[in-house]
KENUVEX-241215 format. One record per atom (N, C-alpha, C): z, x, y; atom name; residue number from 1. Coordinates in steps of 0.05 Angstrom, whole numbers, plus 5000, padded with zeros to 4 digits. Example, Ala and Ser with C-alpha at 12.3 -4.5 7.8 and 13.67 -1.06 7.14 Angstrom:
% KENUVEX-241215
    pz    px    py   a    k
  5156  5264  4886   N    1
  5156  5246  4910  CA    1
  5156  5264  4934   C    1
  5142  5257  4955   N    2
  5143  5273  4979  CA    2
  5157  5258  5001   C    2
//
This chain:
% KENUVEX-241215
    pz    px    py   a    k
  5400  5494  4541   N    1
  5401  5525  4538  CA    1
  5368  5534  4536   C    1
  5349  5557  4546   N    2
  5325  5552  4537  CA    2
  5322  5575  4524   C    2
  5301  5565  4501   N    3
  5296  5592  4482  CA    3
  5292  5624  4502   C    3
  5280  5623  4519   N    4
  5283  5641  4531  CA    4
  5305  5663  4543   C    4
  5323  5646  4551   N    5
  5353  5663  4554  CA    5
  5363  5674  4526   C    5
  5355  5660  4511   N    6
  5362  5663  4475  CA    6
  5351  5686  4463   C    6
  5326  5691  4476   N    7
  5314  5718  4467  CA    7
  5315  5741  4486   C    7
  5321  5737  4519   N    8
  5338  5751  4534  CA    8
  5361  5770  4524   C    8
  5378  5751  4517   N    9
  5400  5762  4510  CA    9
  5403  5781  4486   C    9
  5389  5784  4469   N   10
  5389  5791  4446  CA   10
  5373  5817  4439   C   10
  5365  5821  4472   N   11
  5357  5845  4473  CA   11
  5376  5860  4488   C   11
  5400  5855  4500   N   12
  5415  5866  4518  CA   12
  5444  5879  4506   C   12
  5460  5897  4511   N   13
  5469  5917  4497  CA   13
  5501  5894  4503   C   13
  5530  5902  4493   N   14
  5543  5887  4496  CA   14
  5558  5892  4519   C   14
  5562  5915  4537   N   15
  5566  5916  4558  CA   15
  5554  5893  4579   C   15
  5535  5896  4578   N   16
  5507  5871  4592  CA   16
  5520  5847  4585   C   16
  5523  5840  4568   N   17
  5526  5812  4555  CA   17
  5558  5797  4566   C   17
  5576  5823  4558   N   18
  5605  5822  4581  CA   18
  5602  5823  4608   C   18
  5588  5828  4620   N   19
  5574  5833  4648  CA   19
  5565  5797  4662   C   19
  5548  5792  4642   N   20
  5542  5765  4657  CA   20
  5571  5743  4647   C   20
  5582  5746  4626   N   21
  5607  5729  4625  CA   21
  5624  5728  4646   C   21
  5637  5759  4652   N   22
  5653  5764  4677  CA   22
  5639  5754  4704   C   22
  5613  5759  4710   N   23
  5602  5756  4728  CA   23
  5584  5730  4731   C   23
  5591  5710  4714   N   24
  5587  5682  4708  CA   24
  5575  5667  4741   C   24
  5587  5676  4764   N   25
  5583  5662  4787  CA   25
  5555  5675  4790   C   25
  5541  5696  4792   N   26
  5514  5708  4794  CA   26
  5497  5698  4785   C   26
  5500  5681  4751   N   27
  5478  5676  4739  CA   27
  5477  5643  4736   C   27
  5454  5633  4718   N   28
  5453  5606  4709  CA   28
  5474  5606  4684   C   28
  5492  5580  4691   N   29
  5507  5574  4664  CA   29
  5482  5569  4637   C   29
  5467  5564  4626   N   30
  5448  5567  4617  CA   30
  5450  5592  4599   C   30
  5445  5618  4621   N   31
  5451  5642  4607  CA   31
  5475  5645  4606   C   31
  5498  5642  4616   N   32
  5525  5653  4613  CA   32
  5530  5646  4582   C   32
  5520  5616  4579   N   33
  5519  5604  4553  CA   33
  5511  5614  4527   C   33
  5490  5626  4532   N   34
  5467  5645  4513  CA   34
  5478  5670  4512   C   34
  5497  5688  4531   N   35
  5506  5712  4539  CA   35
  5531  5707  4515   C   35
  5548  5685  4513   N   36
  5574  5677  4493  CA   36
  5569  5674  4469   C   36
  5547  5665  4460   N   37
  5530  5652  4443  CA   37
  5530  5679  4421   C   37
  5510  5702  4434   N   38
  5505  5728  4427  CA   38
  5523  5746  4429   C   38
  5547  5741  4439   N   39
  5571  5752  4432  CA   39
  5582  5752  4409   C   39
  5587  5721  4410   N   40
  5595  5710  4379  CA   40
  5580  5717  4359   C   40
  5552  5721  4361   N   41
  5535  5719  4337  CA   41
  5536  5750  4321   C   41
  5544  5777  4346   N   42
  5554  5801  4340  CA   42
  5578  5805  4329   C   42
  5589  5788  4327   N   43
  5623  5788  4322  CA   43
  5637  5800  4346   C   43
  5631  5799  4372   N   44
  5642  5801  4386  CA   44
  5654  5784  4410   C   44
  5669  5763  4404   N   45
  5671  5736  4410  CA   45
  5685  5745  4443   C   45
  5678  5721  4470   N   46
  5687  5736  4489  CA   46
  5716  5720  4491   C   46
  5739  5732  4499   N   47
  5762  5714  4500  CA   47
  5774  5695  4509   C   47
  5753  5686  4534   N   48
  5751  5661  4541  CA   48
  5727  5640  4534   C   48
  5722  5649  4511   N   49
  5697  5637  4504  CA   49
  5702  5600  4502   C   49
  5722  5601  4492   N   50
  5736  5573  4488  CA   50
  5752  5555  4504   C   50
  5754  5570  4534   N   51
  5756  5561  4561  CA   51
  5738  5561  4572   C   51
  5721  5569  4566   N   52
  5688  5569  4594  CA   52
  5671  5548  4576   C   52
  5671  5551  4551   N   53
  5649  5534  4539  CA   53
  5644  5508  4545   C   53
  5657  5497  4548   N   54
  5659  5462  4556  CA   54
  5650  5458  4588   C   54
  5664  5475  4601   N   55
  5657  5475  4630  CA   55
  5633  5480  4632   C   55
  5608  5498  4621   N   56
  5592  5507  4623  CA   56
  5565  5486  4612   C   56
  5576  5484  4595   N   57
  5559  5465  4566  CA   57
  5563  5438  4585   C   57
  5582  5425  4603   N   58
  5582  5407  4625  CA   58
  5562  5401  4637   C   58
  5562  5429  4660   N   59
  5552  5438  4677  CA   59
  5512  5442  4666   C   59
  5506  5451  4655   N   60
  5483  5449  4635  CA   60
  5472  5428  4636   C   60
  5495  5404  4627   N   61
  5480  5374  4618  CA   61
  5473  5365  4642   C   61
  5498  5366  4654   N   62
  5483  5351  4692  CA   62
  5453  5364  4701   C   62
  5457  5390  4698   N   63
  5426  5396  4703  CA   63
  5405  5393  4692   C   63
  5411  5388  4670   N   64
  5388  5376  4649  CA   64
  5379  5345  4662   C   64
  5412  5333  4670   N   65
  5398  5303  4671  CA   65
  5390  5294  4690   C   65
  5385  5318  4721   N   66
  5387  5320  4750  CA   66
  5354  5330  4742   C   66
  5341  5350  4725   N   67
  5312  5359  4716  CA   67
  5301  5325  4709   C   67
  5311  5313  4686   N   68
  5307  5287  4679  CA   68
  5300  5265  4688   C   68
  5311  5268  4717   N   69
  5302  5235  4742  CA   69
  5298  5255  4752   C   69
  5287  5283  4762   N   70
  5276  5281  4780  CA   70
  5241  5277  4763   C   70
  5244  5289  4744   N   71
  5216  5283  4725  CA   71
  5214  5253  4732   C   71
  5218  5235  4725   N   72
  5212  5208  4718  CA   72
  5222  5200  4750   C   72
  5218  5202  4768   N   73
  5216  5195  4791  CA   73
  5191  5202  4801   C   73
  5185  5222  4791   N   74
  5157  5228  4794  CA   74
  5137  5229  4785   C   74
  5138  5211  4754   N   75
  5120  5199  4741  CA   75
  5120  5170  4751   C   75
  5134  5154  4755   N   76
  5145  5125  4766  CA   76
  5122  5128  4796   C   76
  5138  5144  4814   N   77
  5112  5155  4840  CA   77
  5080  5156  4835   C   77
  5075  5176  4813   N   78
  5046  5177  4808  CA   78
  5032  5152  4794   C   78
  5051  5140  4774   N   79
  5036  5114  4761  CA   79
  5032  5096  4789   C   79
  5057  5084  4808   N   80
  5052  5069  4824  CA   80
  5029  5081  4838   C   80
  5027  5100  4848   N   81
  5002  5118  4865  CA   81
  4971  5113  4850   C   81
  4979  5107  4828   N   82
  4944  5104  4816  CA   82
  4946  5073  4811   C   82
  4969  5066  4806   N   83
  4961  5033  4804  CA   83
  4946  5012  4836   C   83
  4964  5034  4864   N   84
  4957  5023  4880  CA   84
  4929  5034  4884   C   84
  4911  5069  4873   N   85
  4888  5078  4872  CA   85
  4870  5055  4854   C   85
  4869  5039  4843   N   86
  4864  5030  4818  CA   86
  4860  5004  4823   C   86
  4868  4999  4844   N   87
  4860  4965  4851  CA   87
  4840  4955  4867   C   87
  4834  4939  4871   N   88
  4815  4917  4890  CA   88
  4814  4939  4915   C   88
  4787  4932  4924   N   89
  4791  4946  4955  CA   89
  4782  4915  4969   C   89
  4809  4907  4993   N   90
  4810  4882  5007  CA   90
  4810  4895  5035   C   90
  4800  4868  5048   N   91
  4802  4879  5077  CA   91
  4838  4863  5088   C   91
  4855  4869  5105   N   92
  4878  4864  5107  CA   92
  4887  4845  5115   C   92
  4908  4829  5114   N   93
  4914  4804  5136  CA   93
  4904  4820  5162   C   93
  4916  4851  5175   N   94
  4911  4850  5192  CA   94
  4882  4847  5213   C   94
  4863  4860  5194   N   95
  4850  4864  5198  CA   95
  4830  4839  5202   C   95
  4830  4816  5178   N   96
  4832  4784  5185  CA   96
  4840  4777  5211   C   96
  4863  4786  5221   N   97
  4873  4768  5237  CA   97
  4861  4780  5267   C   97
  4856  4810  5261   N   98
  4842  4810  5282  CA   98
  4814  4802  5289   C   98
  4800  4803  5273   N   99
  4773  4788  5274  CA   99
  4772  4759  5275   C   99
  4794  4745  5268   N  100
  4783  4723  5278  CA  100
  4799  4712  5314   C  100
  4816  4736  5312   N  101
  4815  4732  5346  CA  101
  4795  4748  5362   C  101
  4782  4772  5353   N  102
  4770  4787  5372  CA  102
  4735  4759  5372   C  102
  4735  4753  5342   N  103
  4705  4742  5340  CA  103
  4705  4711  5337   C  103
  4715  4700  5320   N  104
  4724  4677  5313  CA  104
  4733  4672  5284   C  104
  4743  4650  5276   N  105
  4762  4643  5252  CA  105
  4738  4644  5228   C  105
  4712  4634  5246   N  106
  4690  4642  5218  CA  106
  4690  4670  5210   C  106
  4692  4685  5229   N  107
  4695  4717  5218  CA  107
  4719  4719  5207   C  107
  4747  4714  5215   N  108
  4765  4713  5195  CA  108
  4762  4707  5171   C  108
  4748  4684  5167   N  109
  4742  4659  5141  CA  109
  4718  4680  5123   C  109
  4703  4696  5131   N  110
  4679  4708  5115  CA  110
  4694  4731  5104   C  110
  4717  4741  5116   N  111
  4730  4763  5103  CA  111
  4752  4765  5083   C  111
  4755  4738  5086   N  112
  4776  4726  5066  CA  112
  4763  4716  5050   C  112
  4740  4714  5042   N  113
  4729  4706  5032  CA  113
  4711  4726  5002   C  113
  4708  4749  5027   N  114
  4691  4771  5011  CA  114
  4728  4785  4991   C  114
  4741  4777  5003   N  115
  4766  4790  4988  CA  115
  4772  4774  4967   C  115
  4776  4743  4962   N  116
  4764  4724  4940  CA  116
  4743  4735  4920   C  116
  4722  4734  4923   N  117
  4700  4743  4914  CA  117
  4709  4776  4898   C  117
  4717  4791  4915   N  118
  4731  4820  4890  CA  118
  4748  4816  4874   C  118
  4757  4791  4882   N  119
  4779  4785  4864  CA  119
  4773  4767  4842   C  119
  4757  4763  4840   N  120
  4730  4742  4828  CA  120
  4747  4706  4818   C  120
  4765  4704  4848   N  121
  4771  4673  4843  CA  121
  4752  4656  4858   C  121
  4740  4642  4844   N  122
  4711  4629  4850  CA  122
  4729  4596  4869   C  122
  4754  4600  4855   N  123
  4761  4569  4862  CA  123
  4776  4569  4892   C  123
  4783  4598  4896   N  124
  4798  4602  4925  CA  124
  4777  4608  4937   C  124
  4754  4615  4937   N  125
  4733  4612  4959  CA  125
  4722  4588  4959   C  125
  4715  4564  4938   N  126
  4713  4538  4947  CA  126
  4734  4526  4971   C  126
  4760  4523  4956   N  127
  4778  4520  4979  CA  127
  4771  4532  5007   C  127
  4772  4549  5009   N  128
  4769  4570  5036  CA  128
  4749  4543  5044   C  128
  4723  4546  5035   N  129
  4700  4543  5045  CA  129
  4709  4511  5055   C  129
  4711  4494  5045   N  130
  4726  4466  5050  CA  130
  4744  4469  5069   C  130
  4758  4483  5069   N  131
  4775  4482  5096  CA  131
  4759  4492  5117   C  131
  4756  4510  5115   N  132
  4729  4522  5136  CA  132
  4707  4497  5151   C  132
  4700  4484  5144   N  133
  4690  4453  5144  CA  133
  4696  4433  5156   C  133
  4723  4429  5143   N  134
  4745  4406  5155  CA  134
  4751  4414  5178   C  134
  4761  4445  5178   N  135
  4778  4456  5209  CA  135
  4753  4439  5219   C  135
  4724  4454  5222   N  136
  4711  4459  5247  CA  136
  4706  4432  5252   C  136
  4697  4409  5238   N  137
  4694  4381  5237  CA  137
  4718  4365  5252   C  137
  4743  4374  5235   N  138
  4765  4350  5255  CA  138
  4776  4369  5277   C  138
  4775  4391  5274   N  139
  4777  4408  5301  CA  139
  4759  4401  5329   C  139
  4734  4397  5323   N  140
  4718  4393  5340  CA  140
  4724  4369  5352   C  140
  4721  4343  5331   N  141
  4729  4322  5342  CA  141
  4755  4323  5364   C  141
  4776  4332  5358   N  142
  4808  4338  5371  CA  142
  4797  4344  5403   C  142
  4780  4365  5395   N  143
  4781  4380  5424  CA  143
  4755  4372  5429   C  143
  4737  4356  5430   N  144
  4723  4338  5440  CA  144
  4737  4319  5456   C  144
  4760  4304  5451   N  145
  4775  4282  5458  CA  145
  4793  4304  5479   C  145
  4810  4319  5474   N  146
  4822  4328  5493  CA  146
  4804  4343  5527   C  146
  4784  4351  5521   N  147
  4761  4360  5540  CA  147
  4753  4330  5552   C  147
  4752  4311  5539   N  148
  4745  4285  5556  CA  148
  4770  4276  5570   C  148
  4792  4274  5554   N  149
  4813  4269  5574  CA  149
  4828  4283  5591   C  149
  4828  4307  5590   N  150
  4845  4329  5608  CA  150
  4819  4347  5619   C  150
  4789  4349  5615   N  151
  4778  4362  5633  CA  151
  4780  4383  5610   C  151
  4759  4401  5616   N  152
  4756  4423  5608  CA  152
  4772  4452  5616   C  152
  4783  4461  5594   N  153
  4801  4485  5607  CA  153
  4792  4508  5577   C  153
  4803  4533  5593   N  154
  4785  4557  5571  CA  154
  4820  4566  5561   C  154
  4833  4549  5564   N  155
  4854  4553  5549  CA  155
  4855  4542  5511   C  155
  4840  4516  5521   N  156
  4841  4506  5493  CA  156
  4818  4512  5474   C  156
  4794  4543  5487   N  157
  4781  4548  5471  CA  157
  4798  4577  5444   C  157
  4819  4578  5462   N  158
  4829  4604  5454  CA  158
  4851  4596  5441   C  158
  4860  4575  5439   N  159
  4874  4569  5422  CA  159
  4862  4556  5397   C  159
  4837  4550  5395   N  160
  4822  4533  5371  CA  160
  4823  4555  5343   C  160
  4826  4573  5348   N  161
  4824  4585  5322  CA  161
  4860  4587  5314   C  161
  4876  4589  5326   N  162
  4898  4602  5318  CA  162
  4918  4585  5297   C  162
  4912  4555  5293   N  163
  4919  4547  5266  CA  163
  4905  4556  5245   C  163
  4882  4557  5250   N  164
  4863  4559  5219  CA  164
  4875  4596  5214   C  164
  4890  4617  5234   N  165
  4892  4647  5223  CA  165
  4908  4635  5218   C  165
  4934  4617  5230   N  166
  4957  4619  5208  CA  166
  4953  4608  5177   C  166
  4936  4586  5174   N  167
  4926  4581  5149  CA  167
  4920  4602  5132   C  167
  4909  4622  5140   N  168
  4893  4643  5126  CA  168
  4914  4659  5115   C  168
  4932  4678  5139   N  169
  4954  4688  5128  CA  169
  4976  4681  5119   C  169
  4981  4655  5113   N  170
  5011  4646  5110  CA  170
  5009  4625  5086   C  170
  4985  4620  5077   N  171
  4972  4598  5055  CA  171
  4958  4607  5028   C  171
  4934  4619  5039   N  172
  4913  4621  5025  CA  172
  4921  4653  5016   C  172
  4930  4668  5040   N  173
  4941  4706  5028  CA  173
  4958  4698  4999   C  173
  4980  4692  5007   N  174
  4991  4688  4994  CA  174
  4999  4675  4968   C  174
  4971  4659  4964   N  175
  4971  4633  4949  CA  175
  4951  4651  4931   C  175
  4932  4663  4944   N  176
  4917  4677  4925  CA  176
  4908  4712  4914   C  176
  4924  4724  4942   N  177
  4925  4751  4929  CA  177
  4947  4758  4925   C  177
  4968  4744  4943   N  178
  4999  4755  4936  CA  178
  5008  4784  4932   C  178
  5022  4789  4910   N  179
  5020  4815  4914  CA  179
  5009  4832  4894   C  179
  4984  4822  4890   N  180
  4967  4844  4893  CA  180
  4966  4879  4904   C  180
  4957  4899  4889   N  181
  4956  4929  4900  CA  181
  4932  4923  4899   C  181
  4923  4940  4924   N  182
  4892  4942  4934  CA  182
  4893  4954  4948   C  182
  4869  4978  4958   N  183
  4866  4989  4975  CA  183
  4847  4965  4995   C  183
  4860  4985  5028   N  184
  4851  4979  5051  CA  184
  4814  4980  5047   C  184
  4802  4955  5065   N  185
  4766  4960  5053  CA  185
  4767  4966  5076   C  185
  4746  4992  5093   N  186
  4739  4989  5118  CA  186
  4734  4969  5130   C  186
  4737  4968  5168   N  187
  4723  4934  5171  CA  187
  4699  4951  5189   C  187
  4694  4977  5189   N  188
  4678  4990  5215  CA  188
  4644  4968  5216   C  188
  4643  4967  5191   N  189
  4616  4960  5182  CA  189
  4618  4929  5186   C  189
  4639  4911  5191   N  190
  4632  4884  5195  CA  190
  4635  4873  5218   C  190
  4658  4896  5239   N  191
  4648  4895  5262  CA  191
  4627  4896  5277   C  191
  4614  4922  5267   N  192
  4592  4926  5286  CA  192
  4574  4897  5274   C  192
  4571  4885  5256   N  193
  4551  4865  5244  CA  193
  4568  4843  5273   C  193
  4591  4837  5255   N  194
  4607  4821  5281  CA  194
  4590  4822  5317   C  194
  4598  4845  5319   N  195
  4592  4850  5351  CA  195
  4563  4849  5354   C  195
  4545  4854  5338   N  196
  4521  4850  5343  CA  196
  4510  4819  5340   C  196
  4525  4806  5331   N  197
  4523  4774  5326  CA  197
  4529  4759  5348   C  197
  4554  4771  5358   N  198
  4573  4762  5383  CA  198
  4545  4766  5412   C  198
  4543  4783  5409   N  199
  4522  4807  5433  CA  199
  4499  4779  5432   C  199
  4483  4783  5405   N  200
  4459  4774  5404  CA  200
  4459  4739  5418   C  200
  4484  4723  5409   N  201
  4481  4699  5413  CA  201
  4490  4696  5449   C  201
  4513  4714  5459   N  202
  4509  4710  5484  CA  202
  4484  4716  5499   C  202
  4472  4737  5494   N  203
  4450  4738  5501  CA  203
  4423  4720  5503   C  203
  4419  4705  5477   N  204
  4413  4683  5480  CA  204
  4423  4659  5493   C  204
  4441  4659  5491   N  205
  4458  4633  5506  CA  205
  4442  4638  5537   C  205
  4447  4667  5545   N  206
  4446  4665  5578  CA  206
  4411  4660  5586   C  206
  4400  4663  5565   N  207
  4359  4668  5563  CA  207
  4357  4631  5567   C  207
  4370  4619  5545   N  208
  4370  4591  5541  CA  208
  4375  4572  5569   C  208
  4405  4587  5575   N  209
  4404  4577  5611  CA  209
  4401  4581  5624   C  209
  4388  4605  5632   N  210
  4364  4608  5651  CA  210
  4339  4600  5648   C  210
  4324  4587  5622   N  211
  4304  4570  5622  CA  211
  4305  4546  5629   C  211
  4333  4534  5619   N  212
  4339  4510  5632  CA  212
  4340  4505  5646   C  212
  4355  4519  5666   N  213
  4358  4515  5700  CA  213
  4335  4511  5707   C  213
  4315  4535  5700   N  214
  4282  4537  5714  CA  214
  4271  4513  5709   C  214
  4271  4493  5691   N  215
  4268  4471  5692  CA  215
  4265  4446  5707   C  215
  4300  4455  5716   N  216
  4301  4424  5737  CA  216
  4295  4434  5759   C  216
  4279  4404  5779   N  217
  4271  4398  5800  CA  217
  4282  4418  5816   C  217
  4266  4423  5834   N  218
  4276  4441  5862  CA  218
  4279  4476  5854   C  218
  4267  4476  5829   N  219
  4277  4500  5832  CA  219
  4248  4515  5825   C  219
//
């Protein structure tokens, strides 16, 4: 029962208070309880007071509990949102995968290394760099052997980065990021940089190839 209803009922006439009780279906339960209390205080208790009061008090408690639960859910949701908003800004696993596929495993590894830097996990960065170096060396040797044995096939290059992506997402991320709450970092700037590097390398390779072919005899 709120203090507002207590003060409000204190200003009502006996007829109005009786109306609150007899027409209780139109009013809030705490308002009806306040009317019953005011009638008792004035020495004019309602005949049905003993029968109605337990039912009304039970309903008021239910409403209070519902309001308290709703407020607690709102507090929990706000706390969860604030925890997420105050977390570090990281590149998501989907962004790392996308960059590894579109550009190369080196691009995806660079984004993952920036995540470790944001989390201040130097050891994870060192392990990541060692993995990339070892992968390039061992993978290069295997790729060279496959090319020599089976000939050059464009599919080899397409699948070269796949194992590295799997290790990024299913080993490095769960081990060193895990369930840490974070904000997704924009991928636009890294995309522009990687695209510029890729275009520049493509143009340089084309220019180099053209010069090399121009030095061949008969050209």
